[in-house]
N, C-alpha and C positions, 0 to 999 in steps of 0.2 A: 728744764735745762736752760742755762743762761749763756749768752755769748759774751765774748770779751771786747769785741770791737763795735758792733752795732746791734742793739737790742731789737726785738721784734715788736712792731706796732701791735698793741693789744687788739686792734680791730682791723686786720689786714684786708678784709673783704668789704669793709664799709659797714659791717654789721655791728650792732650794739652802740651806735652813735647817738641814739636817743631812746627814751623809754617807750616812745610810741612805736618803735620798730621791734620791740622784744617779742611781740606775738608771732612775728614771722619765723622765729627760730623753732616754733612748735611744728611747723609744716615743712615738708621737703621743698627745697628750692627747685622750681620747674626747670630753670636753666641748667642746674647741675644734673638733673635727671635726663634732660635732652642731651647734654654733653656725654653722659655715660652711655646712653643708647647709641649715639652716633659713633662713639669710640669703639663700641663692640657691634657695629652694624652687621659686619660680615658673619660674626658668630651667631647673631640673631637669625640672619638669613639662612645660614647653614643648618641651624637647629630646626628652624621652621620647615625648611625643605626636607630634612631628614624625617621629621615626624609625619609630614604630609605623605612622603614617599612610603613610610612604614605603614600608615593606614591604608594607602592605595594598594600596596602589595598585599596586605592582609585581606582587603576586600576582594582583590583579584583572585587570591588563592582559595577563598571560601566557595563551597558548593552552594549555588543560589537556591533559594526556596521561594517558590511562587505560590500565591494563595488565590483561590477562586471561591466565590460564594453563590450558592443557589438557595432557593427557599420554597416552602410549600405553605399553603393556607388550609387550616383545618376548618371545614364547613359541612359537617354531616347533616345539618338541618335544611339544606337546599332542596327545593321541590323537584320531584321527578317529572318527566314528560307525561307519564301516566300516573295520575294522583291516586295510587292504591298502595296498600301496605306491602312492602317487600318482604321476601323470605328473610333477608338480613336487615333487620330494622336499623334505622339511623340512631345514632347515639347523641344525646344533647351535648352541646359544646360547653364544657366546664374546664376549670383549671386542671383538675385531675386528669381529664381526658387528654388535654394537650401534653401534660407531663408524661402520661402513659405512652402517647404517640412517640415522644422523644426516645423512650426506652425501647419501643418496638423497632424504631429505625436503627437502633444499635444492636439488633438481634443478629445471631449467627446466620439465620435463614436469609435475611436480606443481604448479608455480606457474601454468602455463597452465590446468590443470584447475581449480584453485581460482578463478582469474580468471573462468572460464566460469560456475561456479556463483555466484560473487559478482555478476557482471554480470546474471545472470538475476533476482536479487533487487533489484539496484540498477542498472537500465539507464541511469540518468543519469550513472553513474560511468564508463561505457565510451565512449571516443571511437570514431568510425567507422573501419573498416578494420582490417587485421591489425596495424598499428602500434599502434592503440589497445589491442588485446588484449594485445600484448606489453608495452606501457607499464603497463597495469593489473597484469599479472602481476609485473612488476618492482617496482611500488609495494607490492603486497601482500607479496611475498617480503622486501622491505626492512623491512617493519614487524614482522617476526617474528624471534625468536631461538630456535634449537633447540639443546638441550644435554642431555647425559646427566646424570642425577642420581647423583652419587657413583660408586660401583662397582656400582650396581644395574642392572637391565634395564629401567628406566623412562626414557623420553625425554620431556622437557617442551618444550612450545611456548609461548613467551611473546610475546604480540601486544600492540602499542601503537597507540593511535589517539586522536584528540581526542574520540571518542565511546566511552562505556563499553560500549554495546550492540554497536557495530561491532568493538571490540577482542575481545569474547567471540566474536562471529560469525566473525571471521577465524581465531582460534585453533582453534575447533571445526571449521571447514572444512578446515584443514590436517590435523588428526588423522583426521577421518572420511574425507576423500578419499584420504588415503594408505592407510588400511586397505581402503577400497573398491577402490582401484587394485590393491593386492596381490591381493585376492580375484578381481577381474576378470581379472588376468593368469593366475591358476590356472584359472579357468573356461575362458578362451580356449584355454589349452594342453590341457586335458582334452578340449574339444570337437574340436579339430584332431586330436589323437591318436586319438580314438574313430572319427572318419570314416576316417582312413587305415587303422586296424586292421580295420575291417569289410570294406573292399575287399580288403585283403591276405588276410584269412581265407578269403574265397570262393575265391581263386586257389589257396591251399594245400590247401583241401579237395579240389579237383579233382585236384591232383597226387598226393595221398595215395591217393585211390581208384584211380587208374590204376596206381600201383605195387603195390598190394595185389592187383589183378586179375592182373597179370603173374606174381606170385609163386604164386598158386593154380594158374594154368594150368601152370606148370613142374612143380609137385608132382604134378599129375594125370598128366602125360605121362611122368614118370619113376618112378611108383609110390612116391613118398616120403610119401604121406599117412598119417596115423595119427589115432586118435581125439583125441589131445591136441595135434595139430599137429606131431608128430615121428614118426620110424620106430620100430617095435617094438624093433629092435636098439639104437637109441640110448637108448630108455627102459630096456631091460634093463641095458645097460652102465652107464648113469647110476645106476640103482638099485643095481647091484652095487658101483659105486665108492663110493656113499654108505655102503653097509653095511660095506664093507671099511674105509673111513676110520673109521667108528664103532667097528668091532671092533678096529682098531689102537689107537685112542685108549683104548678100554676096557682092552685088554691092557697098554698102557703104564701106565695108571693103577694097575691091580692089581699089576703088577710093581713099580712105584714104592712102593706101600704096603708090599708084602712086603719089599722091599729095606730100606726105612726101619725096619721092625720088626726085621729081622735085625741091622741096624747098631746098634740100641739094645741088643739082647741082647748083642752082642759087646762093647759099651762098658761092660757091667757092670750095666745096668739090668734090671729084671724085667718090662719091657713096660708099666709103668703110664703112661708118657708116649707110647705109640704112639697115632697119630691115631685108629685104629679104636676103641681102648679108650676114648679120651677122649670119643668120640661115642656110646658105648653108654649106653642108658637104664639098664640094670642096673648098670653101673659107676657111673653118676651117683647112683643110689639108695644103693648101698653107700658111696659117698664121703660122702654126707650123713649116713648113720648113723655112719660112722667119725668125722666131725667132731663129732657129738654125744657119742659115747663118749669121744673125746679130751678134749673140754671137761669132761665129768663127771669123768674121771680126774684132770685138772689141778686141778679144784676140790676133790676129796677129798684129793689129796696136799697141797694148801695148807692144808686144815683139820685133817686127821687124819694119823696115822702110817702107815708102810708095812704094818702088820699089821692094819689096820682091815678087817673082813670085806667091807664094801661096796666098798672100794677094790680088793680082790682080785677081787671079782666083776666090777667094771667093767673091770679090766685083762684078764681072760679074755674078756670080751665083745668088747673092742677087738681082741684077737688073732684071735678067730674071724672078725670082719668082714674083717680084712686078709687072712686066708687065703682067704675067699670071693672077694675082689677078685682075688687072684692067679690062682685057678682060672678065673675068667671071662676074664682077660687071656690065659691060655694057650689057651683055647678059641677066642678071636678070632684069635689068630695062626695056629692050625691052619686056620681057615676061609679066611684070606687065601691060604694056599698052595694050597688046593683051587680057589679062584676063578681063580687065575693059570693053572692047567692047563686049566680049561674054556675060558677066553678064548682061549688059544693054539690049541686044537682048532677053535674056531668060525672064527677068522681063516683057518686053512688051508683050510677047506671053501669059504669065500667066494672065495678067490683061485683055486681050481680052477674054479669056475663062471664067473668072469670070463674066463678063458682061452678057454672055449668060445664065449662071446658075442662076443668080440673078432673072431673069425674071420668071423662073420656080418656084423658091422658094416663090415669092410674092403671088402666087395663093394659097399657103397653109397657109398663115399667119392668115387668119380669123379663121381657125379651130385650129390653134396652140395656140390661146389665152386660150381657155378652157382646152386644153391639159396641158398647163403650170401650170394652177391652180391645176388641179388634180395631176400632177406630184409632185408639191411642197407639197401637202397634204400627198401624199403617202410617199415621202422621209422623211418628218418630223416625221411621225408616225413610220417609220422604224428606224430612227436615235434614237428616244427616246427609243424605244423598245430595240435596241442593247445596248444603254448606260446602261439601267437598268439591262439587262441580264448580261453584263460584270461585273457590280458592284455586282450583286448577286453571280456570280461565285467567285469573289475576296473575298467577305465576307465569303462565304462557305469554301473557301480554308484556311482562317485564323483561322477557328474553330479548337481548339486543339493546335494551335501554339501561342496563345497569351502569351506574356511575359510582366512582369512588367517593369516599367521604373527604377526600383531600384534593387539592388542586395546585398544580405547579404555578406559583406566583412569579417566579423569576428564575431564569436559567443563567448559569455562570458564563462569563466571557473571559477569554485568556487575558491575564494581566500583562501590562507593558513593562512594569518594573518589578523586581523581586521584593518580597517582604524582608528577606534576609540574604545578603547584608543590605540594609537600608542605605542606599547610595547617598540619598540626600542627608540623612543623619550622619553617615560616615564622613561626608564632605564637611558638614558643619563641625563635627568633632575634630576632624583633621585641622580645620582652620583655627578653631578655638584652642585645641591642644598645641598646635604649632605656635600660636601667639603666646600661650601660657608657658610652653616649654622654652620658646625663644627668650621671653622676658626673664624666666627663671635662670636660663643659661647666662644672660647678660648680668643679672644680679649676682649669680655665683662667681662668674669671672671677675666681677668688680670686687666682690668680697674676698676672693682668694688671691687677688692681685697684691703681691708683696712689694713690688717695686714702687719707686717714687715716680709719679707721672704728672702731677699738676703743681701749680703754684701753691694751692691750698695744702697739698701734702707737705711741701717744704715748710710752710709757715705754721701750720697747725700741728703737724705730727713731729717735725724735727725742731720746731721753735727756733728756726734760723731764718734770717732775711733771704728773700728770693732774689737772686742776682740776674736771672734771665735764662734764656734757652738758646741752644745752638741747633738749628735744624739739620736734617739730613740734606746733603746737597741735592740728591735726586728728587726729593720731595718739593724743592723750590723751583724746579725747571718746568713744571706744567706738563709732564709727560715726555719732554725732550731728553736727549742723552748728551753726555759730555765725556770726553776722554781725559779731561784734566783732573788732577788730584785736587782736593779741597784747598790746600794751601797755595796752589797755583791758580785756582779759579778766582780767588779773591783779588789776585793781582790783575788778571785779565778782565774781570768784571767787578770793578770796585764799587759800583752803585747797585749791586744786586741785593736781593733779600738776604742771601747767605752772608755777604760781606757786612751788611748792616747789623746782623746779629752780633758780630765780633766788635763792631764799633760800640754797640750798646754795652757789651761787657767791659770794654775799655773805659767807657764813660763811668760805669758803675764803680770800677776799681780805682781809676786814676783821678778823676775829677772830684774834688772834695777835700776834706780836712785830712790831716795826718801825713802830709808830705814830709820828706826828709830834707836835709840841707840843700839849699839851692832849688827847692821845689821838686826834688826827685821823689820817686816812690818805688819801693820794691814790693813785688807781689809773687807769691808762690802758688802755682797751679797744682792742686793735690787731688788725688782720687782714692777711694777706699780700696778698689780692686783693679786688676789689669783690664784692658780692652774697654775702657769707659770713655775714650775720646779725649783724654787729658792732654796728650802730646799735640794732637791736631789743634786743640783749643789754644794751647800755649803758643804754638807757631803762628797761628792765624791772628791772635790778638797782637803778637809782637809785630807781625808784618803790617797790620792795619795801623798800628801806632807809628811805625817807621814811615809808611806812605803818607801819613798826615804831617810829616816833617818833624816829629818829635824824636829826639835822640833816644834810641831804644837798643837794649841789649838783651839777648836771650841766653840764659845759662842752662845747659843740659846737665841736670844733677841726677838723672837716671843712669848711673854708671854701668848698669848691667844690660839694659836694653838700648840705650843711646838713641831713642826714637827721634828727637829733634835733630840730632846730628846727621842722621841718615836722611831725613826729609830735606834738609838744607844743604846736603853734600859737603859736610865738614871733612877736611882732609888730614887734619893734624890732631894731636892730643893736647890741644891748647889748655884745657882746664887742668889736666894733670901737671903739665909743665908749669903753669902759672902758680898752682897751689904748692908745688914742690920747690919753687924758686928757680926753676930751670929757664924760665922765660919771663919777660916783662909782660905787662898787660897788652901793650900794643902788639907784641909778638904773638901772644896767645889768641887775640881776637881775629875772627874771620868775618869778612863783610859779604852780606847777601846783595849782590849787584842789582837784582831786580827791584829791591825796595829800600836799600840803604840800611838794612838791619844788620847789627853786629851780633855775632854768635860766639859764645864761649863754650865749646863742646869737646867731644872726644871721638876720634875715629876708630880707636882700638879699645878692646876690653881692658879692664883694670889689671895692671901688670902684677900687682901683689896684693896681700891681704891688708895692707895699711889703709886706714880710713882717712882719706884726704879732707872730708867734709866735717872737720871739727869746728866747734863753736868759735875758737880763736881765728881759724883760717877764714871762716865765713864772715866773721865780723870785720876782719881786715880787708877782705875782698869787697865787701859792701861799701866800706868807707871810701875805697878808691873808685869803685864804679859810680858812686853817687856824685863824684866830682866831675864826671864826664857825661852821664846819661840822666835823662828825666824819667825814663821808664825802665825798670829793671825787672825782668820776668824770669822765674825759675821753673823749669820743667822738672818735676820730681818723680820719684818712683812711687808705686802704690803704698800708702801709708800703713795699711794693715799688715803688709808683708815685709817692708824694708824700713829699718830704723833710721837711715840717713835722712829721710824726709822730715822726721821730727826735729832734727837739728836745724834744717833749713827753715821750717815753719816757725821756729822760735826766734829766728833772727830777722825775718822780713817784716815790712810794715803791715802787710795784709796777706791773708790766705783766702784763696777761692777754692772751695770744695766742688769737685766735678762728680755728678751722678749721671749714669746712663739712663736715659728715659725709659721707664717701665721695666728696667732690668736690675738696677742696683736696689738691693733689698733695704728695707727700713732699718733692720738690725745692723747691717754693714755700715750704713750712713751714721747711725747713732754711735757705733764703736769708733769710727773715724773722728767724729766730732769730740767725743770724750778724750781721745788721745791728743787732739789739737789743743783742747782746753787745759789738759793736764800739763802740757809743755809751755803754756802761756801764750799760745799763738793768738793773733788777732784775726779771728774768723770773720770775714766780711759777709759771706753768704754762700749759697749753694746755687750752682748753675746746672741745668739739665742739658745733656748733649744727645745728638742723634735723634732728634725729635722729628716725627713724621707729621709735617704741618698740613698734609693733605687730609688728615683725619680731623674731623670737626673738633674745635676747642681742644687740641691735643694736650695743652698744658693748663686747661681750665678756661672757663668763660671770662675770667677777670685778668687774663694775661694778654699780651699784645697779639699773640697768634690767634686768639679768638676773633680778632678783627682784621686779619691779614688781607682779606679780599677787598676791604675798603681802601687799602693803600697800594693797590697794585700799580697805579699810575706813577707812584713815586720811585719805583725800582726799574732797573734795566738789567735783565738777566742775559 
C-alpha cells in the first residue's frame, strides 16, 4: 500500500542499512521479546499463579502415599552355636534360593500371619469372621512389593500406605514375621524329632541288651571266652599274622633298598645317590664340607694361578673329603646286604610258628560259626542304638538354639515426605509449567492481538508513516489523580508529558513542506471508528498550537456527535450558519478565552437532511480561513461510518489518521487508509491514542515512550 503524502522509509527500524546487519534478521530481536514480555507481564503473572495454584490444589486434594522399606539378609550357611547337624539342614545360598525366598514371602500363609499381628494392634481394621481376616491379609499383601536387590542376598520389602507410620509398621511386620516363621518351623521340627528319637532309643536299648546276653551265653557254653573277648588260638594266629606281615614288609623294604643300590653300582655310579647314603648324617656332614671346599677352590682358581700354594692345599682337602664320602657309602651298602639276610631269617621263623597255631584254631571253627552270627546281631543292635542315641543328644542340644536362615538387616522408619504426590517434583513442575504456560499465554496474546500497538505495527503492517502517540493522561501522572479533563490539563500543565505529546503531533503535521497560501496548513483528524480519541486529539492539538501564539481555528465537522463543540462550550450553530450564508466568518467563529483558539462548531444537531459539507462549500471555506489562520484543524466523524469525512479529507492539506492503542484492528485501519487514498487524501501518518505509557515500551522500543524515564526531568506534571 502506498501513501500519497509521505512514503514510508524502507528501513524504519534502522535494519537493513548494511549487508553486515542482514544476519540479525534471522534471530528474534531480544529488545522486542523483552518489550512483548513486559507488555503482557500481568498476563504472565496471572497464568503462572493460576498454574501454580492448580498444581498446589491438585497436590492438596490427593491422598498421600508414604513408602517404607525394610530388608532381610539370606544367610543359611551361618554356623550354629553347637556345631552339629540340625534336623532342618541349612540350604546353600544360591540365586534360586534367594528368588524362592521372595516367592515364599509373598505366600498367603505369611500374609495371614501378618494380618493377625496387624489386627492385634489395630482391631478396628479387621472385619468380623474369617472373610475379614482373609481380606485384611490380601490388603496388606497388596500394599507391599518384595524384590531382590541386584545380585546380592538382600531382599527388600517396600510397603505403601496413606500413613507413614503404618507403611513402616507393615514393612517391619513382613520381615520380622517371615524370620520368626522360619525359626518357628525349625523349632517345631526339632521338637517333633526329639520326641520320636527318645521313644525309639528306649526300644533299641532293650534290643541291644538282649542280643548281647545271647552272645555271652553262647561263648560260655562252647568255651570260646578269652580275656579280650576272643579265643587264645585266634589271638595267637592274629598276632603271628601281624608279625609275619610286618616281617614280609620289612624284608621287601630291605631287599628293595639293596636292589636299588646294586642297580646304581651296575649303572656306573659310586653309590653317592643311594637312598641310604643320602639319608646318612655322616654323609650330610661330609657333603657340607665338600661344598665349602669346592667353593674355596673355585674362588682361589678365579683369583690366583694353578701353582698357588693355598689352592693346592684346598684341592687336596677336597679330594680327601670325597674319599671319606666314598668309604662311608661303601660301608652303608655292606650294611644293607646284612640287613636283608637277617630279615629273611626272621620271616622264616614266624611262618613256622603260624603253622603250629593254625592247627589249634581249626578245632574251634565249628563253634565259631554260631558265635559269628550272634556277634553280628549284637553289634548291629548296639550300632543302631548308639546312632539313635547320638542323634537324640544332638537334637536335644539344638533345642533353644535354633536360628532362622534369614536375618533382618534393616527395619523401616516412617517417612517424613510422601512418595505421592511428590511435593518436590510437584513444585518443580508447577514452576516449570507456570513459566511455560505464562510464556505461552504471552505468545498467544501477542499473536492474537489484532489491534495496532507499536510504531513497528504502523510502519510494517500498515506501511504508513508513524506520527506519534498520545498517552492516557492518568498514565503520565505517576499514580497521582487529577479532576481535570485532558483538554483542560494541557492548559494548566503546558510543560507536562501529556502536553508534549500534542506538541510533537503538531510539529509532525504543521512544520514542514506543503503549507498553503501565507504559510497556513489545513489538517483533518480522522479515525476509522468511534471512541478512538479523535476529538480529544483534535482539541488538544488546536489548543497547543493556539497557546504557542499560532493563529489556529478548529472546525467541528462531526455534525452528529459535535464532540469538539461540547468540549469547548460552543453556544451557537456557527458552522451551519456560515456554510448556509446566514452569518459571516467573524460572526460564526467563537473564541476559546483560555487559549485564544477560534472554534467553528455547532451547538445543535443538524436541522435537516441537507449536506452542508460539499466540496464547493469546503473549498470556499478553506480559502477564507487560510487568509486569517496558520493552522486549520478539522475534527471529523469516523470515516468508516460517515461519508462527510471523505469530502473533508479530500480538501485539506494533510490527514492524520487516529488509531486507539491496542484496540483499533488492523483491518479497520487498512479500510480507512484505502478510503482516504481513494478520495486522493494526503495521508501524513497514523497516531496512536490512549497509550498506557506505564507499560514498558508501550509503542515499541524504538518509539520515544521507550525512553520516557530518561526525560522525566524535562517535564512538569
